[in-house]
C-alpha positions as CSV (number, residue, x, y, z in Angstrom):
1,M,0.0,0.0,0.0
2,D,1.3,3.5,-0.9
3,W,1.9,6.1,1.8
4,Y,-0.7,8.5,0.5
5,K,-3.4,5.9,0.7
6,R,-2.9,5.7,4.5
7,R,-3.4,9.5,5.0
8,L,-6.7,10.9,5.9
9,P,-8.0,13.5,3.5
10,T,-7.7,17.1,4.8
11,V,-10.5,19.6,4.3
12,E,-9.2,23.0,3.4
13,A,-11.0,26.1,4.5
14,R,-12.7,28.0,1.7
15,P,-13.1,31.8,1.6
16,I,-16.6,33.1,1.9
17,E,-16.1,36.8,2.0
18,V,-13.3,39.2,0.9
19,K,-13.0,42.8,1.8
20,I,-10.5,45.2,0.2
21,P,-10.9,48.5,2.0
22,E,-8.3,50.6,0.0
23,L,-8.8,49.1,-3.5
24,Q,-7.5,51.1,-6.5
25,L,-7.7,49.5,-9.9
26,E,-4.2,50.2,-11.1
27,E,-1.5,47.8,-12.2
28,N,0.7,46.4,-9.3
29,F,-1.2,48.4,-6.6
30,K,-0.5,46.9,-3.1
31,C,-3.4,46.4,-0.8
32,D,-4.6,44.5,2.2
33,M,-7.3,41.8,1.8
34,I,-9.4,40.8,4.8
35,V,-10.6,37.3,4.1
36,T,-13.2,35.4,6.1
37,Y,-13.1,31.6,5.7
38,D,-15.9,29.1,6.2
39,D,-14.3,27.7,9.3
40,G,-14.5,31.1,11.1
41,N,-10.9,32.3,10.6
42,V,-10.4,35.9,9.5
43,L,-7.0,36.6,7.9
44,T,-5.4,39.7,6.5
45,L,-3.4,39.0,3.4
46,S,-1.0,41.2,1.4
47,G,-2.5,41.7,-2.0
48,R,-1.4,42.9,-5.4
49,V,-3.7,44.1,-8.3
50,N,-3.1,42.8,-11.8
51,Q,-4.9,43.5,-15.1
52,N,-5.7,41.0,-17.8
53,D,-5.8,43.1,-21.0
54,V,-7.3,40.2,-23.1
55,K,-10.2,39.4,-20.8
56,K,-10.6,43.0,-19.5
57,T,-10.6,41.8,-15.9
58,W,-8.7,42.8,-12.8
59,A,-7.4,40.2,-10.4
60,I,-6.2,40.7,-6.8
61,H,-3.9,38.0,-5.5
62,G,-3.2,37.8,-1.8
63,I,-0.9,35.8,0.4
64,D,0.4,35.9,4.0
65,H,3.6,34.7,5.7
66,Q,2.1,31.3,6.5
67,G,1.2,30.5,2.9
68,N,-2.5,31.2,3.1
69,Q,-3.7,32.7,-0.2
70,C,-6.7,33.9,-2.0
71,M,-7.5,35.3,-5.5
72,V,-10.4,37.6,-6.5
73,D,-11.4,38.5,-10.0
74,I,-13.1,41.8,-10.8
75,E,-14.9,42.5,-14.1
76,E,-15.5,46.0,-15.4
């Protein structure tokens, strides 16, 4: 039997709400993301704004020092 078959599956928390209080839609803008997860945790992630010129969307990618991350797409 392989080692991964003996491990119990882990359930990862999923984000249910994201607040970005100081959002500006400009390329490489640094912002804070306040993310609420379904397990009750509320984390503040460091985010960066990127623009996809082809799809005409904005994306905010956030990560903290423990590796927690979240991504949000904004359509104009």
